[in-house]
C-alpha positions in Angstrom: -131.1 58.0 52.6 -128.7 57.6 55.6 -129.6 55.4 58.7 -128.1 55.5 62.0 -128.2 52.0 64.2 -126.6 50.7 67.2 -123.0 48.8 66.9 -120.1 47.7 69.0 -117.1 50.0 68.3 -114.3 48.7 66.2 -110.5 48.1 67.2 -108.8 49.6 64.1 -105.9 47.7 65.1 -107.3 44.1 64.4 -110.6 45.2 62.8 -112.6 43.2 65.5 -115.5 44.3 67.5 -115.1 45.4 71.2 -118.2 43.6 72.6 -117.2 44.8 76.1 -117.7 48.1 75.5 -120.8 50.2 75.1 -122.3 50.1 71.4 -122.2 53.3 69.8 -124.0 55.1 67.3 -123.2 54.1 63.4 -124.2 56.0 60.4 -124.8 53.6 57.3 -123.8 54.4 54.0 -126.7 55.4 51.7 -126.1 52.1 49.5 -126.0 50.1 52.7 -129.0 51.7 54.2 -131.3 51.0 51.0 -130.3 47.5 51.5 -131.3 47.1 54.9 -134.2 49.1 54.5 -135.5 46.8 51.8 -134.7 43.6 53.8 -131.8 42.5 51.8 -129.9 42.4 55.1 -130.6 43.3 59.0 -128.5 46.3 60.7 -126.2 44.2 62.4 -125.6 42.5 58.8 -125.4 46.2 57.4 -123.3 47.4 60.1 -120.8 44.3 60.0 -120.9 44.5 55.7 -120.1 48.2 55.5 -117.3 48.2 58.0 -115.8 45.3 56.0 -116.0 47.1 52.6 -114.3 50.2 54.1 -111.7 47.7 55.8 -111.2 45.9 52.5 -110.8 49.1 50.1 -108.4 50.4 52.4 -106.1 46.8 51.7 -106.6 46.6 48.2 -105.2 50.5 47.9 -102.3 49.5 50.0 -101.6 46.7 48.0 -98.0 46.8 46.3 -97.2 45.6 42.7 -93.4 46.2 42.5 -93.1 44.0 39.2 -95.5 46.7 37.5 -93.3 49.5 37.0 -95.2 51.7 34.5 -96.3 54.1 37.2 -92.9 54.3 38.3 -91.1 55.5 35.5 -93.2 58.8 34.8 -94.6 61.3 36.4 -98.6 61.3 37.2 -101.0 63.8 36.1 -104.8 63.8 37.1 -106.3 66.7 36.1 -109.6 66.8 34.3 -112.2 64.6 36.4 -114.6 61.6 35.8 -116.5 63.5 32.9 -113.8 64.5 30.2 -113.6 62.1 27.0 -110.5 63.5 25.4 -107.7 65.1 26.3 -105.5 67.8 23.7 -101.7 68.4 24.3 -99.0 69.9 22.0 -96.0 67.7 21.3 -92.8 69.4 20.6 -89.8 68.4 18.4 -87.5 71.0 17.4 -86.2 74.5 18.8 -84.3 77.4 17.4 -80.7 78.0 17.5 -78.4 80.6 18.3 -76.1 82.0 16.1 -73.0 84.3 16.5 -74.1 87.8 15.1 -72.9 91.2 14.3 -73.5 93.7 16.6 -76.1 95.9 14.5 -78.0 92.6 13.2 -81.8 92.6 12.5 -82.4 89.1 11.5 -81.8 87.2 14.6 -82.6 83.3 14.3 -85.7 82.8 16.3 -85.5 80.7 19.6 -88.8 79.4 19.0 -90.6 75.9 19.5 -92.5 73.9 16.9 -95.4 71.6 17.7 -98.1 69.7 16.9 -101.4 69.1 18.7 -102.5 65.6 19.5 -105.9 64.4 21.0 -105.9 61.3 22.9 -109.0 59.5 24.4 -109.9 58.8 27.9 -111.1 55.4 28.4 -112.9 53.7 31.4 -111.4 50.7 32.7 -113.6 48.5 34.9 -114.1 45.3 36.7 -116.0 44.2 40.1 -116.1 41.9 42.8 -118.9 40.5 45.2 -119.8 38.5 48.1 -123.1 36.1 48.5 -125.6 36.3 50.8 -124.0 33.2 52.8 -120.3 34.5 52.8 -121.7 37.3 54.7 -124.0 35.3 57.4 -120.9 33.3 57.8 -118.3 35.7 58.4 -120.7 37.7 60.8 -121.3 34.6 62.9 -117.7 33.5 63.0 -116.2 37.1 63.6 -114.0 36.4 60.8 -113.4 39.2 58.1 -114.8 38.6 54.4 -112.3 37.5 52.0 -110.1 40.7 50.8 -108.3 38.9 48.2 -111.1 39.4 45.7 -111.1 43.0 45.9 -107.1 42.9 45.6 -107.7 40.9 42.5 -109.8 43.4 41.0 -107.1 46.3 41.8 -104.4 44.0 40.4 -106.1 43.3 37.2 -107.0 47.3 36.7 -103.0 48.0 37.5 -101.9 45.2 34.7 -104.1 46.8 31.7 -103.1 50.4 33.3 -99.4 48.9 32.8 -99.8 47.7 29.8 -101.4 51.0 28.1 -98.4 53.0 29.8 -96.0 50.6 27.8 -97.8 49.8 24.5 -100.9 52.0 24.3 -104.0 50.7 22.8 -103.7 52.0 19.3 -107.3 51.3 18.6 -108.5 53.1 21.4 -106.8 55.8 20.6 -104.3 55.9 23.7 -100.7 56.5 23.7 -98.1 54.4 25.3 -94.1 54.9 25.6 -93.5 52.2 22.8 -96.8 52.1 20.6 -99.9 54.0 19.7 -102.3 54.9 16.9 -100.9 55.9 13.4 -99.0 59.5 13.8 -98.5 58.8 17.5 -95.4 61.2 19.1 -93.9 58.0 20.6 -93.4 56.6 16.9 -91.4 59.6 15.9 -88.5 58.5 18.8 -85.1 57.7 17.6 -84.4 54.0 16.4 -80.6 53.1 16.3 -78.9 49.9 15.9 -75.9 49.2 18.5 -72.5 49.0 17.2 -71.1 45.7 15.6 -68.3 43.7 17.7 -64.7 44.4 16.5 -64.2 40.7 16.3 -67.2 39.8 14.0 -69.2 42.5 12.0 -72.0 40.2 12.0 -72.2 40.1 15.7 -74.4 43.1 17.9 -75.8 40.7 20.9 -74.1 41.6 24.1 -73.4 37.9 24.7 -70.7 38.2 21.5 -69.2 41.8 22.7 -66.6 42.7 24.9 -67.2 44.1 28.3 -65.7 47.6 26.6 -67.9 46.9 23.8 -70.9 46.8 25.8 -69.7 50.0 27.8 -69.3 51.7 24.4 -72.9 50.9 23.4 -74.3 52.2 26.7 -72.1 55.5 26.6 -72.9 55.9 22.8 -76.6 55.8 23.6 -76.2 58.7 26.7 -74.1 60.9 24.6 -76.1 60.9 21.6 -79.3 62.0 23.3 -77.4 64.7 24.8 -75.6 65.8 21.4 -78.4 65.5 19.5 -81.0 67.3 21.1 -78.0 70.2 22.1 -78.0 69.4 25.2 -81.7 70.4 26.0 -82.2 66.6 27.0 -79.8 65.1 29.5 -80.5 61.0 30.0 -81.2 59.9 33.4 -82.7 56.5 33.1 -82.0 53.5 30.9 -85.0 50.7 30.7 -84.0 47.4 29.2 -85.1 43.7 30.3 -84.3 42.0 33.6 -81.9 39.7 31.3 -79.9 42.4 30.2 -79.3 44.1 33.4 -77.9 40.7 34.5 -75.6 40.9 32.1 -73.9 44.2 33.2 -74.4 43.3 36.9 -72.8 39.8 36.4 -70.3 40.0 33.6 -66.8 41.4 35.2 -65.2 44.4 33.7 -62.3 42.1 32.8 -60.4 39.1 33.7 -58.3 40.8 35.6 -60.8 42.5 37.8 -63.7 41.4 40.4 -65.4 44.4 39.6 -68.6 44.3 37.2 -69.5 46.1 33.9 -72.5 48.1 35.9 -70.1 49.0 38.7 -67.3 50.3 36.4 -70.3 52.1 34.0 -71.8 53.9 37.2 -68.5 55.5 38.1 -67.4 56.6 35.2 -70.0 57.8 33.0 -71.3 61.6 32.8 -75.3 60.9 33.2 -75.8 57.7 35.2 -75.0 57.2 38.3 -76.9 54.8 40.4 -78.3 50.9 39.1 -81.7 52.4 40.4 -81.5 54.6 37.3 -81.1 51.6 35.0 -84.5 50.0 35.1 -85.2 46.5 34.4 -88.4 46.0 33.0 -90.4 42.7 32.4 -92.5 44.2 29.9 -89.8 45.2 27.4 -88.0 41.3 27.0 -88.0 40.6 23.5 -90.3 43.4 22.1 -87.8 45.4 20.3 -87.8 45.3 16.1 -85.0 43.7 14.4 -81.9 45.6 13.9 -82.3 45.9 10.2 -85.8 47.1 10.1 -85.3 50.1 12.7 -88.4 51.7 11.2 -91.0 49.1 12.7 -93.1 49.9 15.6 -91.7 48.5 19.0 -94.8 45.8 19.9 -94.7 42.9 22.1 -93.5 40.0 20.2 -91.0 41.2 17.8 -88.4 38.7 19.8 -85.5 40.9 19.8 -83.4 42.8 22.8 -82.8 46.4 23.1 -82.8 49.3 25.8 -84.2 52.5 25.6 -82.5 56.0 27.0 -84.9 58.6 28.4 -84.8 62.1 29.9 -87.7 61.9 32.1 -89.6 64.7 33.6 -93.2 65.8 33.5 -92.4 68.3 30.8 -91.3 65.6 28.8 -93.9 62.9 29.2 -96.7 62.1 31.7 -99.1 59.5 32.5 -102.7 61.0 32.4 -105.6 59.4 34.7 -108.3 61.7 35.1 -110.4 59.6 37.3 -108.3 56.8 39.5 -109.7 53.9 40.4 -112.8 53.8 42.9 -114.8 51.3 44.2 -118.6 51.9 43.4 -121.6 51.7 46.1 -122.7 47.9 46.8 -125.6 46.7 45.0 -127.9 43.8 45.3 -127.8 41.4 42.2 -129.5 37.9 42.7 -128.1 36.3 46.2 -125.0 38.2 45.6 -124.0 41.7 46.8 -121.6 43.3 44.0 -118.9 46.2 44.1 -118.3 47.7 40.8 -114.9 49.6 40.3 -113.4 51.7 37.6 -111.2 54.6 36.9 -110.6 56.6 33.8 -107.4 56.7 31.9 -105.7 58.2 29.2 -102.1 56.7 28.6 -99.1 58.5 28.1 -98.7 62.2 27.0 -95.3 62.1 25.3 -94.9 66.0 25.1 -91.2 65.5 24.0 -90.1 62.5 21.8 -86.7 63.6 21.6 -86.4 62.8 25.3 -86.8 59.0 24.3 -84.0 56.8 22.5 -84.4 53.2 21.3 -81.3 51.2 20.6 -81.5 47.7 19.1 -79.7 44.8 18.7 -78.2 43.7 21.8 -79.6 40.3 21.8 
């Protein structure tokens, strides 16, 4: 039920009406047409409000949240659409091996894969924002745009929830994350290992009590272990750790005689990580690792210990599933307020190959 009305054109750069130019035909959206037709707003208010919503929506989608790093760590898959409620995928853990054989051998070892099917739920994440009739009328009279921070706040809230699910899942909702998920989730099978003790004191494992050489050895051992354990199938290309842990690497000298940091020396001399961007400092992992002597526990917020996680990234190993990305629904009149409901459909992380993730405990 669309409606065409006359209105001034808009300068896209400033979002201001070009009152010195001829009026143009504007087609109101279905939702706004209904509000105009039932007398909730005038033609002018309808045009103004529709244009403001379009501008606000564009702004809220353009806002960047660099501290929410969940989306940047993994590939994003948006297949499926709004209507699906479950996603089933296979998680693979082991491969066959190749052996030296006789020329006429008939019992060759199989280069096969084994796996298990997992079903993860697709959940709706929703919120809303709105404007009162008075806010719209005042904005129209003064020529000032409607407050965009309401829309930005709802988008921020959505992204915070997505970020939390990417890292920790939602076991009660059958959503898998990188560190936690429901009982039996592939992420719970990822290897957990303690770093080595300090040579000076067998009771000290924390980086604060170790020499630069020992810290470098912790990182090198972790990267090499993944490469060796998986028979070179997974080449580590990312380490995630807390901001404080990364700062130790960046600010601690390689030695008393050197002005080179541990970070710079490590990047120049290991076989896998060559850019400081591959060592990702993540707020969410601060203090989440279990105590070093209890490595079997789930890694969830609040455990209180520091560690780091080595990852071989790539969509074939793990991916974020968002079958229906966040949208703004058509405006609705509720009492004296025009409300815009927003929602998306999210399914967490598919960890296809848990061997591509290894956790290391005890650095603080």
